[in-house]
DSSP file (Angstrom, degrees, kcal/mol; ACC not computed):
  #  RESIDUE AA STRUCTURE BP1 BP2  ACC     N-H-->O    O-->H-N    N-H-->O    O-->H-N    TCO  KAPPA ALPHA  PHI   PSI    X-CA   Y-CA   Z-CA
    1    1 A M     >        0   0    0      0, 0.0     4,-2.1     0, 0.0     5,-0.2   0.000 360.0 360.0 360.0 -48.5    5.5   -5.6    4.7
    2    2 A L  H  >  +     0   0    0      1,-0.2     4,-2.1     2,-0.2     5,-0.1   0.878 360.0  53.9 -63.1 -36.3    1.9   -6.2    5.5
    3    3 A N  H  > S+     0   0    0     36,-0.2     4,-1.9     1,-0.2    -1,-0.2   0.896 107.2  50.8 -64.3 -39.2    1.5   -8.3    2.3
    4    4 A S  H  > S+     0   0    0      1,-0.2     4,-1.9     2,-0.2    -2,-0.2   0.889 107.9  53.2 -64.7 -39.0    4.4  -10.5    3.4
    5    5 A L  H  X S+     0   0    0     -4,-2.1     4,-2.0     1,-0.2    -1,-0.2   0.901 107.5  50.7 -62.9 -40.3    2.7  -10.9    6.8
    6    6 A M  H  < S+     0   0    0     -4,-2.1    -1,-0.2     1,-0.2    -2,-0.2   0.892 108.1  53.2 -64.9 -37.9   -0.5  -12.1    5.1
    7    7 A D  H  < S+     0   0    0     -4,-1.9    -1,-0.2     1,-0.2    -2,-0.2   0.901 115.0  41.3 -60.1 -40.3    1.5  -14.6    3.1
    8    8 A L  H  < S+     0   0    0     -4,-1.9     2,-0.3    -5,-0.1    -2,-0.2   0.739  95.1  92.6 -81.8 -24.9    3.0  -16.0    6.2
    9    9 A T  S  < S-     0   0    0     -4,-2.0     3,-0.1    -5,-0.2     6,-0.1  -0.533  78.4-120.0 -78.9 134.4   -0.1  -16.0    8.4
   10   10 A R    >   -     0   0    0     -2,-0.3     3,-2.0     1,-0.2    -1,-0.1  -0.191  41.6 -79.5 -66.8 161.6   -2.1  -19.2    8.4
   11   11 A A  T 3  S+     0   0    0      1,-0.3    38,-0.2    39,-0.1    -1,-0.2  -0.399 121.9  20.8 -60.4 136.1   -5.7  -19.3    7.3
   12   12 A G  T 3  S+     0   0    0     36,-3.5    -1,-0.3     1,-0.2    37,-0.1   0.455  99.5 133.1  81.8   1.0   -7.9  -18.0   10.1
   13   13 A G    <   -     0   0    0     -3,-2.0    38,-2.0    35,-0.3     2,-0.4  -0.160  50.7-124.1 -79.3 175.7   -5.0  -16.2   11.7
   14   14 A A  E     -a   51   0A   0     36,-0.2     2,-0.5    -3,-0.1    38,-0.2  -0.935  11.1-155.8-125.5 145.6   -4.8  -12.7   13.1
   15   15 A L  E     -a   52   0A   0     36,-3.1    38,-2.6    -2,-0.4     2,-0.5  -0.983   5.7-155.9-121.9 122.1   -2.5   -9.8   12.3
   16   16 A G  E     -a   53   0A   0     -2,-0.5    38,-0.2    36,-0.2    36,-0.1  -0.858   8.1-168.3 -93.8 127.9   -1.9   -7.0   14.7
   17   17 A I  E     +a   54   0A   0     36,-3.4    38,-0.8    -2,-0.5     2,-0.1  -0.691  14.8 169.4-120.5  76.6   -0.8   -3.8   12.9
   18   18 A P        +     0   0    0      0, 0.0     2,-0.3     0, 0.0    38,-0.2  -0.360  31.6  72.0 -78.5 167.5    0.5   -1.4   15.6
   19   19 A G  S    S-     0   0    0     36,-0.5     2,-0.6    -2,-0.1    36,-0.1  -0.783  84.3 -54.5 127.0-168.3    2.3    1.8   14.6
   20   20 A L        +     0   0    0     -2,-0.3     2,-0.6    36,-0.1    36,-0.0  -0.948  42.7 173.6-118.6 114.1    1.6    5.1   13.0
   21   21 A Y        -     0   0    0     -2,-0.6     2,-0.1    15,-0.0    -2,-0.0  -0.962  22.7-149.0-120.0 111.5    0.0    5.2    9.6
   22   22 A V        -     0   0    0     -2,-0.6     3,-0.1     1,-0.1    -2,-0.0  -0.358  19.6-125.0 -82.4 159.6   -0.8    8.8    8.7
   23   23 A T  S    S-     0   0    0      1,-0.3     2,-0.3    -2,-0.1    -1,-0.1   0.648  93.9  -2.0 -76.4 -14.1   -3.7    9.9    6.6
   24   24 A G        -     0   0    0     12,-0.1    -1,-0.3    13,-0.0    11,-0.2  -0.918  54.3-161.2-171.5 148.8   -1.3   11.7    4.2
   25   25 A D    >   -     0   0    0      8,-0.6     3,-2.3     9,-0.5    11,-0.1  -0.839   3.8-166.6-138.9  97.2    2.4   12.3    3.9
   26   26 A P  T 3  S+     0   0    0      0, 0.0     8,-0.1     0, 0.0    -1,-0.1   0.736  90.7  52.1 -59.1 -21.7    3.3   15.2    1.6
   27   27 A G  T 3  S+     0   0    0      6,-0.1     7,-0.1     7,-0.1     6,-0.0   0.341  82.7 126.2 -95.9   7.9    7.0   14.1    1.5
   28   28 A A    <   -     0   0    0     -3,-2.3     6,-0.1     1,-0.1    -3,-0.0  -0.175  68.9-117.2 -67.3 160.7    6.3   10.4    0.6
   29   29 A G  S    S+     0   0    0      4,-0.0     2,-0.3     2,-0.0    -1,-0.1   0.689  90.8  31.7 -74.9 -20.5    8.0    8.8   -2.4
   30   30 A D  S  > S-     0   0    0      1,-0.1     4,-2.0     0, 0.0     5,-0.2  -0.924  82.3-110.1-137.6 164.6    4.9    8.1   -4.4
   31   31 A E  H  > S+     0   0    0     -2,-0.3     4,-1.3     1,-0.2     6,-0.2   0.867 114.2  55.1 -62.0 -39.8    1.5    9.7   -5.0
   32   32 A A  H >4>S+     0   0    0      1,-0.2     5,-3.0     2,-0.2     3,-0.6   0.936 110.2  45.8 -60.8 -46.1   -0.5    6.9   -3.2
   33   33 A A  H >45S+     0   0    0      1,-0.2     3,-1.3     3,-0.2    -8,-0.6   0.856 106.0  59.9 -66.5 -34.2    1.6    7.3    0.0
   34   34 A R  H 3<5S+     0   0    0     -4,-2.0    -9,-0.5     1,-0.3    -1,-0.2   0.813 109.0  45.3 -62.1 -27.9    1.2   11.1   -0.2
   35   35 A Q  T <<5S-     0   0    0     -4,-1.3    -1,-0.3    -3,-0.6    -2,-0.2   0.451 123.0-107.7 -92.1  -2.1   -2.5   10.5    0.0
   36   36 A G  T < 5S+     0   0    0     -3,-1.3     2,-0.4    -4,-0.3    -3,-0.2   0.688  70.7 145.0  83.9  19.2   -2.1    8.0    2.8
   37   37 A S      < -     0   0    0     -5,-3.0     2,-0.4    -6,-0.2    -1,-0.3  -0.780  32.3-160.6 -95.1 133.0   -2.9    4.9    0.7
   38   38 A L        -     0   0    0     -2,-0.4     2,-1.3    -5,-0.0    -5,-0.0  -0.885  22.0-124.9-109.7 143.4   -1.2    1.7    1.3
   39   39 A S        +     0   0    0     -2,-0.4     2,-0.4     2,-0.1   -36,-0.2  -0.719  45.2 165.1 -89.0  93.5   -1.0   -1.1   -1.3
   40   40 A I        -     0   0    0     -2,-1.3     2,-2.1   -38,-0.1     3,-0.2  -0.923  42.6-132.3-114.7 134.0   -2.5   -4.0    0.7
   41   41 A R    >>  +     0   0    0     -2,-0.4     4,-1.5     1,-0.2     3,-1.0  -0.518  36.4 168.4 -81.3  73.6   -3.6   -7.3   -0.9
   42   42 A I  H 3>  +     0   0    0     -2,-2.1     4,-2.5     1,-0.3    -1,-0.2   0.793  69.7  64.6 -62.3 -28.5   -6.9   -7.2    1.0
   43   43 A G  H 3> S+     0   0    0      2,-0.2     4,-2.8    -3,-0.2    -1,-0.3   0.878 100.7  50.8 -61.7 -37.4   -8.2  -10.0   -1.2
   44   44 A L  H <> S+     0   0    0     -3,-1.0     4,-2.0     2,-0.2    -1,-0.2   0.929 110.8  48.3 -65.2 -44.9   -5.6  -12.4    0.2
   45   45 A G  H  <>S+     0   0    0     -4,-1.5     5,-2.8     1,-0.2    -2,-0.2   0.888 113.6  47.7 -61.8 -38.7   -6.5  -11.5    3.7
   46   46 A W  H ><5S+     0   0    0     -4,-2.5     3,-1.5     3,-0.2    -2,-0.2   0.934 110.5  50.8 -67.1 -46.4  -10.2  -12.0    2.9
   47   47 A A  H 3<5S+     0   0    0     -4,-2.8    -2,-0.2     1,-0.3    -1,-0.2   0.825 114.2  44.6 -62.3 -32.1   -9.5  -15.4    1.2
   48   48 A K  T 3<5S-     0   0    0     -4,-2.0   -36,-3.5    -5,-0.2   -35,-0.3   0.348 110.8-123.0 -93.7   6.3   -7.5  -16.6    4.2
   49   49 A S  T < 5 +     0   0    0     -3,-1.5    -3,-0.2   -38,-0.2     2,-0.1   0.889  46.1 179.1  54.0  44.3  -10.1  -15.2    6.7
   50   50 A H      < -     0   0    0     -5,-2.8     2,-0.5    -6,-0.2   -36,-0.2  -0.446  24.6-139.0 -74.5 148.6   -7.6  -13.1    8.5
   51   51 A T  E     -a   14   0A   0    -38,-2.0   -36,-3.1    -2,-0.1     2,-0.5  -0.939  17.4-156.7-104.8 130.4   -8.5  -10.9   11.4
   52   52 A F  E     -a   15   0A   0     -2,-0.5     2,-0.5   -38,-0.2   -36,-0.2  -0.926   9.3-172.6-111.7 129.8   -6.8   -7.4   11.3
   53   53 A T  E     +a   16   0A   0    -38,-2.6   -36,-3.4    -2,-0.5     2,-0.2  -0.987  13.8 174.6-119.7 128.3   -6.4   -5.4   14.5
   54   54 A T  E     +a   17   0A   0     -2,-0.5     2,-0.2   -38,-0.2   -38,-0.0  -0.738  24.7  70.0-125.7 173.8   -5.1   -1.8   14.1
   55   55 A G  S    S-     0   0    0    -38,-0.8   -36,-0.5    -2,-0.2    -2,-0.0  -0.591  82.4 -26.3 115.1-175.0   -4.4    1.2   16.3
   56   56 A Q  S    S-     0   0    0     -2,-0.2   -39,-0.1   -38,-0.2   -36,-0.1  -0.340  72.2 -95.7 -70.6 153.8   -2.0    2.2   18.9
   57   57 A C        -     0   0    0      1,-0.1     2,-2.5    -2,-0.0     3,-0.2  -0.383  41.7-106.1 -63.4 148.2   -0.4   -0.4   21.1
   58   58 A P    >>  +     0   0    0      0, 0.0     3,-1.5     0, 0.0     4,-0.6  -0.422  53.7 164.9 -78.2  70.8   -2.2   -0.9   24.4
   59   59 A V  H >>  +     0   0    0     -2,-2.5     4,-2.0     1,-0.3     3,-1.0   0.814  66.9  62.4 -61.7 -32.2    0.4    0.9   26.4
   60   60 A M  H 34 S+     0   0    0      1,-0.3     4,-0.4    -3,-0.2    -1,-0.3   0.761  97.0  60.8 -66.0 -22.0   -1.8    1.3   29.5
   61   61 A K  H <4 S+     0   0    0     -3,-1.5    -1,-0.3     1,-0.2    -2,-0.2   0.788 120.9  21.6 -72.4 -27.1   -1.9   -2.5   29.8
   62   62 A Y  H <X S+     0   0    0     -3,-1.0     4,-2.4    -4,-0.6     5,-0.2   0.501  92.6  97.9-118.8  -8.2    1.9   -2.7   30.2
   63   63 A H  H  X S+     0   0    0     -4,-2.0     4,-2.6     1,-0.2     5,-0.2   0.851  85.5  48.6 -62.2 -37.6    3.1    0.7   31.4
   64   64 A R  H  > S+     0   0    0     -4,-0.4     4,-2.4     2,-0.2    -1,-0.2   0.929 113.0  47.6 -68.1 -43.0    3.3   -0.2   35.2
   65   65 A Q  H  > S+     0   0    0      2,-0.2     4,-2.2     1,-0.2    -2,-0.2   0.908 114.1  47.6 -62.8 -40.9    5.2   -3.4   34.6
   66   66 A L  H  X S+     0   0    0     -4,-2.4     4,-2.4     2,-0.2    -2,-0.2   0.927 110.5  51.5 -65.4 -44.4    7.6   -1.7   32.2
   67   67 A M  H  X S+     0   0    0     -4,-2.6     4,-2.7    -5,-0.2    -2,-0.2   0.921 111.2  47.8 -58.3 -44.3    8.1    1.2   34.7
   68   68 A M  H  X S+     0   0    0     -4,-2.4     4,-1.8     1,-0.2    -1,-0.2   0.889 110.5  51.4 -66.2 -38.6    8.9   -1.3   37.5
   69   69 A A  H  <>S+     0   0    0     -4,-2.2     5,-2.9     2,-0.2     6,-1.0   0.897 112.3  46.8 -64.3 -39.5   11.4   -3.2   35.3
   70   70 A I  H ><5S+     0   0    0     -4,-2.4     3,-1.7     3,-0.2    -2,-0.2   0.941 111.6  50.4 -65.9 -47.6   13.2    0.0   34.4
   71   71 A L  H 3<5S+     0   0    0     -4,-2.7    -2,-0.2     1,-0.3    -1,-0.2   0.811 113.0  46.3 -62.4 -30.5   13.3    1.2   38.0
   72   72 A H  T 3<5S-     0   0    0     -4,-1.8    -1,-0.3    -5,-0.2    -2,-0.2   0.155 113.7-116.4 -99.7  19.0   14.8   -2.2   39.1
   73   73 A D  T < 5S+     0   0    0     -3,-1.7    -3,-0.2     2,-0.2    -2,-0.1   0.771  77.6 127.9  54.7  31.7   17.3   -2.3   36.3
   74   74 A R  S   <S+     0   0    0     -5,-2.9     2,-0.3     1,-0.2    -4,-0.2   0.715  76.2  27.7 -86.3 -22.1   15.8   -5.4   34.7
   75   75 A V        -     0   0    0     -6,-1.0     2,-0.7    -9,-0.1    -1,-0.2  -0.990  66.5-149.4-135.7 147.5   15.6   -3.6   31.3
   76   76 A Q     >  -     0   0    0     -2,-0.3     4,-2.4     1,-0.2     3,-0.2  -0.872  13.5-173.3-116.6  95.7   17.7   -0.8   29.8
   77   77 A I  H  > S+     0   0    0     -2,-0.7     4,-2.2     1,-0.2     5,-0.2   0.901  81.4  54.9 -58.9 -45.8   15.4    1.1   27.5
   78   78 A A  H  4>S+     0   0    0      1,-0.2     5,-3.1     2,-0.2     4,-0.3   0.897 112.7  43.7 -57.9 -40.6   18.0    3.3   26.0
   79   79 A K  H >45S+     0   0    0     -3,-0.2     3,-1.0     3,-0.2    -1,-0.2   0.894 110.6  55.6 -69.8 -39.7   20.1    0.3   25.0
   80   80 A A  H 3<5S+     0   0    0     -4,-2.4    -2,-0.2     1,-0.3    -1,-0.2   0.854 115.6  36.4 -63.5 -35.6   17.1   -1.6   23.7
   81   81 A V  T 3<5S-     0   0    0     -4,-2.2    24,-0.6    -5,-0.2    -1,-0.3   0.330 111.2-118.2 -99.9   7.5   16.1    1.2   21.3
   82   82 A N  T < 5 -     0   0    0     -3,-1.0    23,-1.0    -4,-0.3    -3,-0.2   0.934  38.8-162.0  56.7  50.3   19.7    2.2   20.5
   83   83 A A  E   < -b  105   0B   0     -5,-3.1    23,-0.2    21,-0.2    -1,-0.2  -0.441   6.9-167.2 -66.5 133.0   19.3    5.7   21.9
   84   84 A T  E     -b  106   0B   0     21,-3.0    23,-2.1    -2,-0.2     2,-0.2  -0.954  13.0-140.9-127.8 110.7   22.0    8.0   20.6
   85   85 A P  E     +b  107   0B   0      0, 0.0     2,-0.3     0, 0.0    23,-0.2  -0.504  26.5 178.7 -69.7 137.0   22.6   11.4   22.3
   86   86 A I  E     -b  108   0B   0     21,-2.6    23,-3.3    -2,-0.2    26,-0.1  -0.962  28.5-107.4-135.3 155.1   23.4   14.1   19.8
   87   87 A S    >   -     0   0    0     -2,-0.3     3,-0.7    21,-0.2     4,-0.3  -0.297  33.5-108.6 -74.8 164.4   24.1   17.8   20.2
   88   88 A L  G >  S+     0   0    0      1,-0.2     3,-1.3    21,-0.2    -1,-0.1   0.867 121.1  57.3 -61.2 -36.0   21.6   20.4   19.1
   89   89 A G  G 3  S+     0   0    0      1,-0.3     4,-0.2     2,-0.1    -1,-0.2   0.773 104.9  51.3 -66.0 -25.9   23.9   21.3   16.2
   90   90 A D  G <> S+     0   0    0     -3,-0.7     4,-2.5     1,-0.2    -1,-0.3   0.420  81.0 100.7 -89.5   1.4   23.8   17.7   15.0
   91   91 A A  H <> S+     0   0    0     -3,-1.3     4,-3.0    -4,-0.3     5,-0.3   0.895  77.6  52.8 -57.0 -44.9   19.9   17.7   15.0
   92   92 A P  H  > S+     0   0    0      0, 0.0     4,-2.2     0, 0.0    -1,-0.2   0.918 111.8  46.6 -58.9 -40.7   19.5   18.2   11.3
   93   93 A R  H  > S+     0   0    0     -4,-0.2     4,-2.9    -3,-0.2    -2,-0.2   0.917 112.5  50.7 -64.1 -43.0   21.9   15.3   10.6
   94   94 A G  H  X S+     0   0    0     -4,-2.5     4,-2.6     2,-0.2     5,-0.2   0.923 111.0  47.4 -61.2 -45.7   20.0   13.1   13.1
   95   95 A Y  H  X S+     0   0    0     -4,-3.0     4,-2.6     2,-0.2    -1,-0.2   0.910 112.8  50.1 -61.5 -41.5   16.6   13.9   11.6
   96   96 A H  H  X S+     0   0    0     -4,-2.2     4,-1.5    -5,-0.3    -2,-0.2   0.939 112.2  46.0 -63.1 -46.9   18.0   13.2    8.1
   97   97 A E  H  <>S+     0   0    0     -4,-2.9     5,-2.4     2,-0.2     4,-0.2   0.894 112.6  50.9 -64.2 -39.0   19.5    9.8    9.2
   98   98 A F  H ><5S+     0   0    0     -4,-2.6     3,-1.8     1,-0.2    -1,-0.2   0.927 108.8  51.0 -63.0 -44.5   16.3    8.9   11.0
   99   99 A D  H 3<5S+     0   0    0     -4,-2.6    -1,-0.2     1,-0.3    -2,-0.2   0.798 105.9  56.6 -62.7 -27.7   14.2    9.7    7.9
  100  100 A Q  T 3<5S-     0   0    0     -4,-1.5    -1,-0.3    -5,-0.2    -2,-0.2   0.471 129.3 -96.5 -82.6  -2.0   16.6    7.5    5.9
  101  101 A G  T < 5 +     0   0    0     -3,-1.8    -3,-0.2    -4,-0.2    -2,-0.1   0.667  55.3 178.1  99.8  18.4   15.8    4.6    8.2
  102  102 A A      < -     0   0    0     -5,-2.4     2,-1.8     1,-0.1    -1,-0.2  -0.297  34.1-127.0 -55.6 135.8   18.6    4.6   10.8
  103  103 A A  S    S+     0   0    0      2,-0.0     2,-0.3     0, 0.0    -1,-0.1  -0.378  78.7  78.4 -85.7  59.4   18.1    1.9   13.3
  104  104 A R  S    S-     0   0    0     -2,-1.8     2,-0.5    -6,-0.1   -21,-0.2  -0.986  73.2-123.5-157.5 160.9   18.4    4.2   16.3
  105  105 A K  E     -b   83   0B   0    -23,-1.0   -21,-3.0   -24,-0.6     2,-0.4  -0.947  28.2-141.4-108.5 129.6   16.5    6.8   18.3
  106  106 A Y  E     -b   84   0B   0     -2,-0.5     2,-0.5   -23,-0.2   -23,-0.1  -0.761  10.7-162.5 -94.5 136.0   18.2   10.2   18.6
  107  107 A V  E     -b   85   0B   0    -23,-2.1   -21,-2.6    -2,-0.4     2,-0.4  -0.975  19.8-130.6-117.8 119.5   18.0   12.1   21.9
  108  108 A L  E     -b   86   0B   0     -2,-0.5   -21,-0.2   -23,-0.2   -20,-0.1  -0.559  25.3-179.8 -72.6 127.6   18.8   15.8   21.7
  109  109 A D    >   +     0   0    0    -23,-3.3     3,-1.4    -2,-0.4   -21,-0.2  -0.712   5.4 172.6-127.3  76.4   21.4   16.7   24.4
  110  110 A P  T 3  S+     0   0    0      0, 0.0    -1,-0.1     0, 0.0   -21,-0.1   0.725  79.4  42.4 -64.6 -21.9   21.9   20.5   23.9
  111  111 A H  T 3  S-     0   0    0    -24,-0.1   -24,-0.1   -23,-0.0    -2,-0.0   0.388 107.5-117.9-106.7   3.6   24.1   20.9   27.0
  112  112 A G    <   +     0   0    0     -3,-1.4   -25,-0.1   -26,-0.1    -3,-0.0   0.851  69.6 135.5  67.3  35.4   26.2   17.8   26.6
  113  113 A L        +     0   0    0      2,-0.0     2,-0.3     0, 0.0    -1,-0.1   0.610  47.8  78.3 -92.5 -13.2   25.0   16.2   29.9
  114  114 A L              0   0    0      1,-0.1    -5,-0.0    -5,-0.1     0, 0.0  -0.671 360.0 360.0 -96.8 151.4   24.4   12.7   28.6
  115  115 A N              0   0    0     -2,-0.3    -1,-0.1     0, 0.0    -2,-0.0   0.459 360.0 360.0 -80.4 360.0   27.1   10.1   28.1
């Protein structure tokens, strides 16, 4: 994915890489990923003079605006992230589907109080 972004980004452009990249993942599919190594064509980024910014998203910059939008029903976060309530008994299935790349966020609802 990052390599594709470098292909698409113009020379002198910048790539923001938010997200979670762990230092190691014992359950990863290949040895490099188990060690936390990503296969990035850094030479391409260097040749195109790309700027890379990494780290967590600057949530403190936006959290008040987001909170106000939620409180005034201008955005529906649960709908936006495809939140799916599941029972505690369905948690193993939910974790498995999430690990397989399901495009939803699971919310555990052990008492059946969510719609």
